[in-house]
N, CA and C atoms of all chains as a GROMACS GRO file, in nm:
protein
  546
    1MET      N    1   0.085  -0.129  -0.015
    1MET     CA    2   0.023  -0.015  -0.011
    1MET      C    3   0.089   0.131  -0.014
    2VAL      N    4   0.057   0.225  -0.060
    2VAL     CA    5   0.123   0.326  -0.102
    2VAL      C    6   0.108   0.408   0.080
    3MET      N    7   0.240   0.476   0.099
    3MET     CA    8   0.192   0.541   0.228
    3MET      C    9   0.219   0.704   0.202
    4PRO      N   10   0.149   0.800   0.279
    4PRO     CA   11   0.195   0.945   0.261
    4PRO      C   12   0.338   1.002   0.219
    5GLU      N   13   0.441   0.895   0.283
    5GLU     CA   14   0.571   0.894   0.297
    5GLU      C   15   0.604   0.859   0.166
    6ASP      N   16   0.553   0.762   0.112
    6ASP     CA   17   0.627   0.765  -0.021
    6ASP      C   18   0.580   0.855  -0.135
    7ILE      N   19   0.459   0.915  -0.148
    7ILE     CA   20   0.465   1.020  -0.222
    7ILE      C   21   0.546   1.121  -0.212
    8LYS      N   22   0.535   1.158  -0.077
    8LYS     CA   23   0.631   1.277  -0.049
    8LYS      C   24   0.795   1.236  -0.086
    9LYS      N   25   0.823   1.140  -0.071
    9LYS     CA   26   0.946   1.085  -0.149
    9LYS      C   27   0.915   1.094  -0.275
   10TRP      N   28   0.846   1.081  -0.334
   10TRP     CA   29   0.860   1.060  -0.492
   10TRP      C   30   0.826   1.230  -0.539
   11ILE      N   31   0.789   1.289  -0.473
   11ILE     CA   32   0.778   1.441  -0.534
   11ILE      C   33   0.909   1.482  -0.540
   12GLU      N   34   0.964   1.471  -0.387
   12GLU     CA   35   1.088   1.553  -0.340
   12GLU      C   36   1.188   1.524  -0.439
   13GLN      N   37   1.168   1.398  -0.463
   13GLN     CA   38   1.318   1.330  -0.564
   13GLN      C   39   1.317   1.382  -0.713
   14GLY      N   40   1.156   1.432  -0.741
   14GLY     CA   41   1.141   1.482  -0.894
   14GLY      C   42   1.121   1.609  -0.903
   15LEU      N   43   1.123   1.691  -0.800
   15LEU     CA   44   1.104   1.802  -0.808
   15LEU      C   45   1.181   1.897  -0.717
   16GLU      N   46   1.322   1.975  -0.766
   16GLU     CA   47   1.431   2.005  -0.680
   16GLU      C   48   1.366   2.083  -0.545
   17GLU      N   49   1.413   2.105  -0.444
   17GLU     CA   50   1.386   2.196  -0.349
   17GLU      C   51   1.236   2.210  -0.308
   18ALA      N   52   1.168   2.101  -0.330
   18ALA     CA   53   1.021   2.080  -0.344
   18ALA      C   54   1.013   2.062  -0.167
   19ARG      N   55   0.868   2.136  -0.129
   19ARG     CA   56   0.846   2.073   0.024
   19ARG      C   57   0.741   2.046   0.011
   20VAL      N   58   0.657   1.940   0.100
   20VAL     CA   59   0.532   1.875   0.082
   20VAL      C   60   0.486   1.844   0.245
   21GLU      N   61   0.354   1.854   0.252
   21GLU     CA   62   0.320   1.855   0.356
   21GLU      C   63   0.171   1.771   0.313
   22ILE      N   64   0.170   1.577   0.331
   22ILE     CA   65   0.074   1.521   0.280
   22ILE      C   66   0.016   1.436   0.375
   23GLU      N   67  -0.097   1.380   0.386
   23GLU     CA   68  -0.148   1.306   0.444
   23GLU      C   69  -0.217   1.195   0.392
   24GLY      N   70  -0.264   1.089   0.417
   24GLY     CA   71  -0.365   0.983   0.323
   24GLY      C   72  -0.400   0.849   0.384
   25ASP      N   73  -0.512   0.818   0.357
   25ASP     CA   74  -0.524   0.665   0.378
   25ASP      C   75  -0.467   0.563   0.328
   26GLY      N   76  -0.372   0.594   0.204
   26GLY     CA   77  -0.344   0.465   0.129
   26GLY      C   78  -0.409   0.478   0.001
   27ARG      N   79  -0.535   0.540  -0.019
   27ARG     CA   80  -0.594   0.533  -0.127
   27ARG      C   81  -0.620   0.671  -0.186
   28HIS      N   82  -0.696   0.771  -0.072
   28HIS     CA   83  -0.667   0.892  -0.118
   28HIS      C   84  -0.624   0.968  -0.009
   29PHE      N   85  -0.497   1.082  -0.092
   29PHE     CA   86  -0.402   1.156  -0.021
   29PHE      C   87  -0.477   1.335  -0.047
   30ASN      N   88  -0.391   1.410   0.047
   30ASN     CA   89  -0.424   1.542   0.016
   30ASN      C   90  -0.306   1.588   0.060
   31ALA      N   91  -0.242   1.697  -0.028
   31ALA     CA   92  -0.122   1.732  -0.025
   31ALA      C   93  -0.100   1.889  -0.053
   32VAL      N   94  -0.008   1.940  -0.004
   32VAL     CA   95   0.007   2.087  -0.007
   32VAL      C   96   0.156   2.059  -0.057
   33ILE      N   97   0.208   2.126  -0.142
   33ILE     CA   98   0.358   2.100  -0.260
   33ILE      C   99   0.377   2.249  -0.286
   34ALA      N  100   0.521   2.292  -0.225
   34ALA     CA  101   0.576   2.427  -0.298
   34ALA      C  102   0.691   2.404  -0.342
   35CYS      N  103   0.733   2.463  -0.463
   35CYS     CA  104   0.836   2.452  -0.527
   35CYS      C  105   0.847   2.569  -0.578
   36PRO      N  106   0.995   2.566  -0.620
   36PRO     CA  107   1.080   2.694  -0.680
   36PRO      C  108   1.008   2.680  -0.865
   37ALA      N  109   1.044   2.554  -0.908
   37ALA     CA  110   0.998   2.562  -1.021
   37ALA      C  111   0.838   2.603  -1.065
   38PHE      N  112   0.757   2.653  -0.967
   38PHE     CA  113   0.621   2.655  -0.963
   38PHE      C  114   0.609   2.817  -1.046
   39GLU      N  115   0.724   2.860  -0.974
   39GLU     CA  116   0.694   3.034  -1.004
   39GLU      C  117   0.689   3.021  -1.145
   40GLY      N  118   0.592   3.145  -1.200
   40GLY     CA  119   0.549   3.208  -1.311
   40GLY      C  120   0.470   3.069  -1.380
   41LYS      N  121   0.417   3.019  -1.304
   41LYS     CA  122   0.355   2.873  -1.396
   41LYS      C  123   0.164   2.852  -1.314
   42ASN      N  124   0.080   2.882  -1.405
   42ASN     CA  125  -0.045   2.911  -1.349
   42ASN      C  126  -0.056   2.717  -1.282
   43SER      N  127  -0.179   2.724  -1.239
   43SER     CA  128  -0.246   2.597  -1.140
   43SER      C  129  -0.252   2.499  -1.212
   44VAL      N  130  -0.260   2.499  -1.301
   44VAL     CA  131  -0.261   2.381  -1.397
   44VAL      C  132  -0.144   2.343  -1.439
   45GLN      N  133  -0.030   2.402  -1.474
   45GLN     CA  134   0.130   2.372  -1.530
   45GLN      C  135   0.167   2.308  -1.385
   46GLN      N  136   0.146   2.359  -1.275
   46GLN     CA  137   0.208   2.350  -1.142
   46GLN      C  138   0.136   2.148  -1.142
   47HIS      N  139   0.041   2.138  -1.166
   47HIS     CA  140  -0.041   2.031  -1.116
   47HIS      C  141  -0.003   1.924  -1.203
   48GLN      N  142   0.053   1.996  -1.331
   48GLN     CA  143   0.070   1.884  -1.454
   48GLN      C  144   0.245   1.865  -1.406
   49LEU      N  145   0.325   1.940  -1.371
   49LEU     CA  146   0.454   1.939  -1.285
   49LEU      C  147   0.434   1.790  -1.222
   50VAL      N  148   0.357   1.825  -1.096
   50VAL     CA  149   0.373   1.685  -0.997
   50VAL      C  150   0.331   1.567  -1.074
   51TYR      N  151   0.210   1.562  -1.162
   51TYR     CA  152   0.149   1.458  -1.193
   51TYR      C  153   0.257   1.391  -1.289
   52GLY      N  154   0.325   1.498  -1.376
   52GLY     CA  155   0.462   1.402  -1.454
   52GLY      C  156   0.571   1.374  -1.346
   53VAL      N  157   0.601   1.406  -1.250
   53VAL     CA  158   0.675   1.301  -1.170
   53VAL      C  159   0.633   1.207  -1.103
   54LEU      N  160   0.488   1.179  -1.108
   54LEU     CA  161   0.417   1.054  -1.048
   54LEU      C  162   0.411   0.979  -1.151
   55GLY      N  163   0.414   1.005  -1.248
   55GLY     CA  164   0.385   0.931  -1.402
   55GLY      C  165   0.289   0.814  -1.376
   56ASP      N  166   0.324   0.702  -1.399
   56ASP     CA  167   0.216   0.577  -1.401
   56ASP      C  168   0.155   0.561  -1.280
   57LYS      N  169   0.256   0.621  -1.170
   57LYS     CA  170   0.157   0.578  -1.046
   57LYS      C  171   0.024   0.654  -1.044
   58MET      N  172  -0.024   0.733  -1.078
   58MET     CA  173  -0.130   0.809  -1.117
   58MET      C  174  -0.245   0.676  -1.136
   59LYS      N  175  -0.172   0.631  -1.243
   59LYS     CA  176  -0.278   0.550  -1.298
   59LYS      C  177  -0.287   0.427  -1.242
   60SER      N  178  -0.192   0.374  -1.139
   60SER     CA  179  -0.201   0.258  -1.049
   60SER      C  180  -0.217   0.284  -0.895
   61GLU      N  181  -0.094   0.299  -0.827
   61GLU     CA  182  -0.093   0.278  -0.704
   61GLU      C  183  -0.190   0.418  -0.649
   62ILE      N  184  -0.181   0.541  -0.677
   62ILE     CA  185  -0.248   0.669  -0.604
   62ILE      C  186  -0.393   0.655  -0.664
   63HIS      N  187  -0.472   0.639  -0.639
   63HIS     CA  188  -0.612   0.648  -0.654
   63HIS      C  189  -0.658   0.801  -0.656
   64ALA      N  190  -0.642   0.853  -0.577
   64ALA     CA  191  -0.671   1.008  -0.572
   64ALA      C  192  -0.600   1.100  -0.493
   65LEU      N  193  -0.521   1.175  -0.554
   65LEU     CA  194  -0.436   1.288  -0.472
   65LEU      C  195  -0.518   1.422  -0.488
   66SER      N  196  -0.551   1.466  -0.388
   66SER     CA  197  -0.592   1.595  -0.390
   66SER      C  198  -0.446   1.724  -0.335
   67MET      N  199  -0.453   1.802  -0.422
   67MET     CA  200  -0.319   1.889  -0.396
   67MET      C  201  -0.367   2.025  -0.412
   68ARG      N  202  -0.291   2.126  -0.339
   68ARG     CA  203  -0.294   2.252  -0.330
   68ARG      C  204  -0.105   2.308  -0.423
   69THR      N  205  -0.093   2.372  -0.466
   69THR     CA  206   0.040   2.365  -0.505
   69THR      C  207   0.063   2.539  -0.481
   70LEU      N  208   0.182   2.611  -0.418
   70LEU     CA  209   0.204   2.703  -0.391
   70LEU      C  210   0.390   2.717  -0.449
   71THR      N  211   0.392   2.863  -0.453
   71THR     CA  212   0.514   2.886  -0.485
   71THR      C  213   0.597   2.880  -0.322
   72PRO      N  214   0.726   2.915  -0.317
   72PRO     CA  215   0.785   2.918  -0.218
   72PRO      C  216   0.770   3.000  -0.085
   73ALA      N  217   0.718   3.147  -0.192
   73ALA     CA  218   0.658   3.302  -0.138
   73ALA      C  219   0.559   3.229  -0.070
   74GLU      N  220   0.483   3.193  -0.149
   74GLU     CA  221   0.294   3.135  -0.064
   74GLU      C  222   0.336   3.065  -0.001
   75TRP      N  223   0.412   2.987   0.015
   75TRP     CA  224   0.442   2.880   0.142
   75TRP      C  225   0.454   2.964   0.244
   76ASP      N  226   0.553   3.025   0.262
   76ASP     CA  227   0.624   3.126   0.394
   76ASP      C  228   0.490   3.202   0.451
   77SER      N  229   0.446   3.303   0.331
   77SER     CA  230   0.365   3.353   0.367
   77SER      C  231   0.261   3.277   0.438
   78GLU      N  232   0.191   3.170   0.421
   78GLU     CA  233   0.080   3.115   0.458
   78GLU      C  234   0.136   3.057   0.602
   79ARG      N  235   0.243   3.013   0.653
   79ARG     CA  236   0.327   2.965   0.751
   79ARG      C  237   0.402   3.042   0.866
   80GLY      N  238   0.386   3.183   0.756
   80GLY     CA  239   0.431   3.313   0.875
   80GLY      C  240   0.552   3.253   0.894
   81MET      N  241  -0.401   1.340  -3.511
   81MET     CA  242  -0.521   1.304  -3.414
   81MET      C  243  -0.544   1.171  -3.430
   82ASN      N  244  -0.601   1.053  -3.307
   82ASN     CA  245  -0.706   0.984  -3.370
   82ASN      C  246  -0.787   0.971  -3.327
   83ASP      N  247  -0.885   0.883  -3.376
   83ASP     CA  248  -1.012   0.892  -3.367
   83ASP      C  249  -1.079   0.929  -3.207
   84VAL      N  250  -1.002   0.873  -3.106
   84VAL     CA  251  -1.063   0.912  -2.983
   84VAL      C  252  -1.055   1.050  -2.965
   85GLN      N  253  -0.925   1.091  -2.992
   85GLN     CA  254  -0.900   1.239  -2.983
   85GLN      C  255  -0.955   1.339  -3.032
   86GLN      N  256  -0.999   1.276  -3.153
   86GLN     CA  257  -1.065   1.353  -3.218
   86GLN      C  258  -1.231   1.388  -3.160
   87ARG      N  259  -1.279   1.254  -3.131
   87ARG     CA  260  -1.406   1.254  -3.086
   87ARG      C  261  -1.405   1.373  -2.939
   88ILE      N  262  -1.295   1.346  -2.839
   88ILE     CA  263  -1.303   1.415  -2.760
   88ILE      C  264  -1.332   1.591  -2.782
   89ARG      N  265  -1.194   1.604  -2.886
   89ARG     CA  266  -1.207   1.777  -2.935
   89ARG      C  267  -1.357   1.802  -2.972
   90GLN      N  268  -1.439   1.718  -3.043
   90GLN     CA  269  -1.578   1.730  -3.071
   90GLN      C  270  -1.654   1.756  -2.948
   91THR      N  271  -1.640   1.648  -2.849
   91THR     CA  272  -1.711   1.674  -2.741
   91THR      C  273  -1.682   1.808  -2.684
   92VAL      N  274  -1.536   1.849  -2.602
   92VAL     CA  275  -1.480   1.979  -2.548
   92VAL      C  276  -1.596   2.112  -2.654
   93ASP      N  277  -1.558   2.095  -2.772
   93ASP     CA  278  -1.645   2.194  -2.842
   93ASP      C  279  -1.814   2.201  -2.870
   94SER      N  280  -1.865   2.111  -2.811
   94SER     CA  281  -1.978   2.082  -2.844
   94SER      C  282  -2.068   2.141  -2.749
   95ASP      N  283  -2.008   2.222  -2.631
   95ASP     CA  284  -2.124   2.334  -2.524
   95ASP      C  285  -2.005   2.412  -2.466
   96ASP      N  286  -2.047   2.571  -2.434
   96ASP     CA  287  -1.940   2.638  -2.399
   96ASP      C  288  -1.890   2.595  -2.261
   97VAL      N  289  -1.968   2.516  -2.170
   97VAL     CA  290  -1.883   2.452  -2.052
   97VAL      C  291  -1.895   2.315  -2.078
   98VAL      N  292  -1.828   2.206  -2.053
   98VAL     CA  293  -1.822   2.077  -2.056
   98VAL      C  294  -1.774   2.039  -1.962
   99LEU      N  295  -1.830   1.901  -1.889
   99LEU     CA  296  -1.763   1.876  -1.764
   99LEU      C  297  -1.742   1.684  -1.803
  100PHE      N  298  -1.613   1.664  -1.818
  100PHE     CA  299  -1.612   1.503  -1.827
  100PHE      C  300  -1.610   1.441  -1.658
  101MET      N  301  -1.680   1.370  -1.635
  101MET     CA  302  -1.673   1.282  -1.477
  101MET      C  303  -1.695   1.164  -1.515
  102LYS      N  304  -1.741   1.115  -1.379
  102LYS     CA  305  -1.733   1.016  -1.350
  102LYS      C  306  -1.878   0.993  -1.315
  103GLY      N  307  -1.982   0.939  -1.415
  103GLY     CA  308  -2.134   0.913  -1.366
  103GLY      C  309  -2.181   1.028  -1.446
  104SER      N  310  -2.296   1.060  -1.374
  104SER     CA  311  -2.386   1.167  -1.407
  104SER      C  312  -2.391   1.285  -1.322
  105PRO      N  313  -2.417   1.385  -1.375
  105PRO     CA  314  -2.428   1.497  -1.272
  105PRO      C  315  -2.545   1.447  -1.118
  106ASP      N  316  -2.691   1.368  -1.174
  106ASP     CA  317  -2.732   1.358  -1.043
  106ASP      C  318  -2.703   1.226  -0.990
  107PHE      N  319  -2.593   1.154  -1.078
  107PHE     CA  320  -2.589   1.047  -0.987
  107PHE      C  321  -2.393   1.020  -1.016
  108PRO      N  322  -2.328   1.109  -0.953
  108PRO     CA  323  -2.196   1.070  -0.964
  108PRO      C  324  -2.122   1.002  -0.917
  109GLN      N  325  -2.019   0.911  -0.968
  109GLN     CA  326  -1.980   0.796  -0.932
  109GLN      C  327  -1.874   0.789  -0.858
  110CYS      N  328  -1.818   0.941  -0.814
  110CYS     CA  329  -1.681   0.968  -0.748
  110CYS      C  330  -1.719   1.102  -0.668
  111GLY      N  331  -1.665   1.131  -0.548
  111GLY     CA  332  -1.690   1.230  -0.486
  111GLY      C  333  -1.616   1.377  -0.526
  112PHE      N  334  -1.529   1.349  -0.666
  112PHE     CA  335  -1.447   1.488  -0.661
  112PHE      C  336  -1.536   1.531  -0.806
  113SER      N  337  -1.610   1.387  -0.854
  113SER     CA  338  -1.674   1.466  -0.975
  113SER      C  339  -1.766   1.554  -0.945
  114GLY      N  340  -1.856   1.462  -0.811
  114GLY     CA  341  -1.975   1.531  -0.750
  114GLY      C  342  -1.900   1.667  -0.712
  115ARG      N  343  -1.854   1.704  -0.675
  115ARG     CA  344  -1.769   1.798  -0.596
  115ARG      C  345  -1.805   1.909  -0.702
  116ALA      N  346  -1.718   1.906  -0.830
  116ALA     CA  347  -1.757   1.967  -0.933
  116ALA      C  348  -1.837   1.986  -1.026
  117VAL      N  349  -1.954   1.904  -0.995
  117VAL     CA  350  -2.115   1.977  -1.038
  117VAL      C  351  -2.154   2.062  -0.928
  118GLN      N  352  -2.142   2.030  -0.810
  118GLN     CA  353  -2.170   2.145  -0.734
  118GLN      C  354  -2.114   2.252  -0.755
  119VAL      N  355  -1.981   2.218  -0.772
  119VAL     CA  356  -1.942   2.407  -0.789
  119VAL      C  357  -2.002   2.463  -0.886
  120LEU      N  358  -2.026   2.363  -1.011
  120LEU     CA  359  -2.107   2.431  -1.117
  120LEU      C  360  -2.213   2.505  -1.119
  121ARG      N  361  -2.282   2.397  -1.066
  121ARG     CA  362  -2.439   2.425  -0.984
  121ARG      C  363  -2.449   2.571  -0.907
  122SER      N  364  -2.361   2.596  -0.838
  122SER     CA  365  -2.359   2.663  -0.775
  122SER      C  366  -2.344   2.796  -0.820
  123CYS      N  367  -2.275   2.811  -0.947
  123CYS     CA  368  -2.274   2.921  -1.045
  123CYS      C  369  -2.369   2.954  -1.150
  124ASN      N  370  -2.485   2.834  -1.098
  124ASN     CA  371  -2.559   2.875  -1.189
  124ASN      C  372  -2.588   2.878  -1.358
  125VAL      N  373  -2.488   2.787  -1.368
  125VAL     CA  374  -2.462   2.778  -1.516
  125VAL      C  375  -2.474   2.613  -1.601
  126LYS      N  376  -2.517   2.694  -1.724
  126LYS     CA  377  -2.574   2.557  -1.764
  126LYS      C  378  -2.450   2.470  -1.854
  127PHE      N  379  -2.424   2.349  -1.829
  127PHE     CA  380  -2.297   2.267  -1.870
  127PHE      C  381  -2.352   2.138  -1.921
  128SER      N  382  -2.270   2.102  -2.017
  128SER     CA  383  -2.293   1.930  -2.084
  128SER      C  384  -2.160   1.882  -1.957
  129SER      N  385  -2.225   1.774  -1.958
  129SER     CA  386  -2.148   1.611  -1.885
  129SER      C  387  -2.076   1.518  -1.977
  130PHE      N  388  -1.991   1.459  -1.954
  130PHE     CA  389  -1.987   1.330  -2.026
  130PHE      C  390  -1.885   1.223  -1.901
  131ASP      N  391  -1.971   1.136  -1.879
  131ASP     CA  392  -1.967   0.988  -1.835
  131ASP      C  393  -1.812   0.885  -1.892
  132VAL      N  394  -1.740   0.935  -1.832
  132VAL     CA  395  -1.605   0.850  -1.895
  132VAL      C  396  -1.652   0.714  -1.829
  133LEU      N  397  -1.710   0.696  -1.764
  133LEU     CA  398  -1.747   0.565  -1.708
  133LEU      C  399  -1.802   0.488  -1.845
  134ALA      N  400  -1.874   0.531  -1.922
  134ALA     CA  401  -1.952   0.446  -2.012
  134ALA      C  402  -1.877   0.486  -2.152
  135ASP      N  403  -1.764   0.521  -2.131
  135ASP     CA  404  -1.650   0.508  -2.241
  135ASP      C  405  -1.544   0.498  -2.224
  136GLU      N  406  -1.500   0.365  -2.219
  136GLU     CA  407  -1.338   0.337  -2.186
  136GLU      C  408  -1.239   0.381  -2.301
  137ASP      N  409  -1.277   0.425  -2.375
  137ASP     CA  410  -1.190   0.472  -2.497
  137ASP      C  411  -1.132   0.645  -2.415
  138VAL      N  412  -1.250   0.708  -2.416
  138VAL     CA  413  -1.240   0.865  -2.368
  138VAL      C  414  -1.193   0.856  -2.239
  139ARG      N  415  -1.204   0.748  -2.163
  139ARG     CA  416  -1.167   0.748  -2.028
  139ARG      C  417  -1.029   0.768  -2.047
  140GLN      N  418  -0.988   0.711  -2.115
  140GLN     CA  419  -0.808   0.661  -2.120
  140GLN      C  420  -0.749   0.759  -2.203
  141GLY      N  421  -0.833   0.828  -2.292
  141GLY     CA  422  -0.800   0.924  -2.374
  141GLY      C  423  -0.796   1.050  -2.331
  142ILE      N  424  -0.855   1.095  -2.254
  142ILE     CA  425  -0.878   1.244  -2.179
  142ILE      C  426  -0.762   1.273  -2.126
  143LYS      N  427  -0.663   1.152  -2.072
  143LYS     CA  428  -0.571   1.200  -1.966
  143LYS      C  429  -0.442   1.248  -2.075
  144GLU      N  430  -0.453   1.178  -2.229
  144GLU     CA  431  -0.341   1.241  -2.278
  144GLU      C  432  -0.398   1.366  -2.367
  145PHE      N  433  -0.532   1.386  -2.389
  145PHE     CA  434  -0.614   1.527  -2.438
  145PHE      C  435  -0.532   1.667  -2.378
  146SER      N  436  -0.554   1.661  -2.245
  146SER     CA  437  -0.497   1.760  -2.197
  146SER      C  438  -0.387   1.754  -2.048
  147ASN      N  439  -0.263   1.632  -2.107
  147ASN     CA  440  -0.204   1.625  -2.039
  147ASN      C  441  -0.222   1.588  -1.859
  148TRP      N  442  -0.344   1.527  -1.846
  148TRP     CA  443  -0.421   1.547  -1.695
  148TRP      C  444  -0.461   1.437  -1.679
  149PRO      N  445  -0.392   1.364  -1.590
  149PRO     CA  446  -0.425   1.201  -1.556
  149PRO      C  447  -0.561   1.188  -1.476
  150THR      N  448  -0.617   1.310  -1.425
  150THR     CA  449  -0.745   1.238  -1.333
  150THR      C  450  -0.862   1.311  -1.372
  151ILE      N  451  -0.942   1.263  -1.372
  151ILE     CA  452  -1.072   1.302  -1.387
  151ILE      C  453  -1.178   1.356  -1.228
  152PRO      N  454  -1.244   1.452  -1.252
  152PRO     CA  455  -1.342   1.480  -1.372
  152PRO      C  456  -1.195   1.592  -1.425
  153GLN      N  457  -1.229   1.652  -1.547
  153GLN     CA  458  -1.170   1.763  -1.638
  153GLN      C  459  -1.278   1.848  -1.677
  154LEU      N  460  -1.252   2.056  -1.649
  154LEU     CA  461  -1.334   2.100  -1.691
  154LEU      C  462  -1.302   2.179  -1.803
  155TYR      N  463  -1.393   2.223  -1.905
  155TYR     CA  464  -1.337   2.251  -2.007
  155TYR      C  465  -1.449   2.409  -2.035
  156VAL      N  466  -1.406   2.507  -2.080
  156VAL     CA  467  -1.456   2.604  -2.082
  156VAL      C  468  -1.455   2.689  -2.232
  157LYS      N  469  -1.534   2.677  -2.288
  157LYS     CA  470  -1.518   2.742  -2.464
  157LYS      C  471  -1.404   2.694  -2.514
  158GLY      N  472  -1.381   2.575  -2.485
  158GLY     CA  473  -1.300   2.460  -2.551
  158GLY      C  474  -1.156   2.493  -2.448
  159GLU      N  475  -1.121   2.561  -2.384
  159GLU     CA  476  -1.023   2.528  -2.291
  159GLU      C  477  -0.993   2.498  -2.166
  160PHE      N  478  -0.881   2.407  -2.162
  160PHE     CA  479  -0.913   2.304  -2.016
  160PHE      C  480  -0.883   2.401  -1.894
  161ILE      N  481  -0.954   2.401  -1.807
  161ILE     CA  482  -0.964   2.474  -1.659
  161ILE      C  483  -0.897   2.420  -1.564
  162GLY      N  484  -0.917   2.261  -1.566
  162GLY     CA  485  -0.864   2.225  -1.457
  162GLY      C  486  -0.948   2.114  -1.396
  163GLY      N  487  -0.854   2.005  -1.281
  163GLY     CA  488  -0.960   1.949  -1.191
  163GLY      C  489  -1.031   1.979  -1.074
  164SER      N  490  -1.070   1.908  -1.051
  164SER     CA  491  -1.179   1.932  -0.888
  164SER      C  492  -1.045   1.992  -0.794
  165ASP      N  493  -0.972   1.996  -0.772
  165ASP     CA  494  -0.912   2.137  -0.696
  165ASP      C  495  -0.877   2.215  -0.750
  166ILE      N  496  -0.859   2.239  -0.860
  166ILE     CA  497  -0.843   2.423  -0.930
  166ILE      C  498  -0.978   2.449  -0.931
  167ILE      N  499  -1.107   2.324  -0.958
  167ILE     CA  500  -1.213   2.433  -0.985
  167ILE      C  501  -1.266   2.472  -0.854
  168LEU      N  502  -1.242   2.431  -0.758
  168LEU     CA  503  -1.326   2.452  -0.613
  168LEU      C  504  -1.204   2.598  -0.545
  169ASP      N  505  -1.100   2.587  -0.577
  169ASP     CA  506  -1.020   2.677  -0.581
  169ASP      C  507  -0.994   2.835  -0.662
  170MET      N  508  -1.120   2.791  -0.767
  170MET     CA  509  -1.139   2.918  -0.865
  170MET      C  510  -1.258   3.015  -0.813
  171TYR      N  511  -1.321   2.872  -0.784
  171TYR     CA  512  -1.456   2.906  -0.718
  171TYR      C  513  -1.448   3.010  -0.584
  172GLU      N  514  -1.392   2.967  -0.475
  172GLU     CA  515  -1.354   3.029  -0.389
  172GLU      C  516  -1.284   3.181  -0.401
  173LYS      N  517  -1.244   3.164  -0.512
  173LYS     CA  518  -1.172   3.328  -0.548
  173LYS      C  519  -1.234   3.399  -0.633
  174GLY      N  520  -1.388   3.354  -0.634
  174GLY     CA  521  -1.443   3.394  -0.753
  174GLY      C  522  -1.392   3.416  -0.913
  175GLU      N  523  -1.289   3.334  -0.925
  175GLU     CA  524  -1.172   3.331  -1.086
  175GLU      C  525  -1.322   3.258  -1.142
  176LEU      N  526  -1.355   3.132  -1.112
  176LEU     CA  527  -1.453   3.042  -1.200
  176LEU      C  528  -1.580   3.116  -1.267
  177GLN      N  529  -1.636   3.192  -1.168
  177GLN     CA  530  -1.761   3.267  -1.193
  177GLN      C  531  -1.745   3.345  -1.296
  178LYS      N  532  -1.612   3.423  -1.295
  178LYS     CA  533  -1.599   3.515  -1.411
  178LYS      C  534  -1.549   3.453  -1.521
  179LYS      N  535  -1.467   3.336  -1.515
  179LYS     CA  536  -1.463   3.270  -1.608
  179LYS      C  537  -1.612   3.212  -1.705
  180LEU      N  538  -1.686   3.158  -1.638
  180LEU     CA  539  -1.830   3.084  -1.698
  180LEU      C  540  -1.897   3.233  -1.746
  181GLY      N  541  -1.874   3.373  -1.689
  181GLY     CA  542  -1.945   3.465  -1.723
  181GLY      C  543  -2.090   3.463  -1.609
  182ALA      N  544  -2.097   3.371  -1.503
  182ALA     CA  545  -2.191   3.329  -1.437
  182ALA      C  546  -2.205   3.503  -1.356
   0.00000   0.00000   0.00000
């Protein structure tokens, strides 16, 4: 079974300097992801970057991944 | 473009607002699809829906169509808007209503 930590690791390996907060039950996951590569991209493009890193895992192991993507600056301002 | 991609293009262009989802608006078969329907209904906008569970070719083909591996997918005037997270986020910011002209 996929654990939230697995997805966190995959994203961090694929996206340089990514910060990931994630929770989930093995099928459904909720993630907040920040990454410098998100700068200047819209939400669709940001999500596509994450989907690209997860690749075929989105078709098999991960049933549902709900995510919010942030630039590092947005992440910092949210977390004060 | 192969047949499936062409068929998806035609469906996307068949109405101003098109939602690819699992199930129907009245009987969504997935929580994320249901959430997308709720948001569109809150915007009081007329939309067409396509049930990907009834068409395996489209269910797979739609993932390549917009380089987006999940369902639901919302299209407005032929443009891919996003999946359920983005739809909800835009709604909360008032951006979706603007996009829909609602």
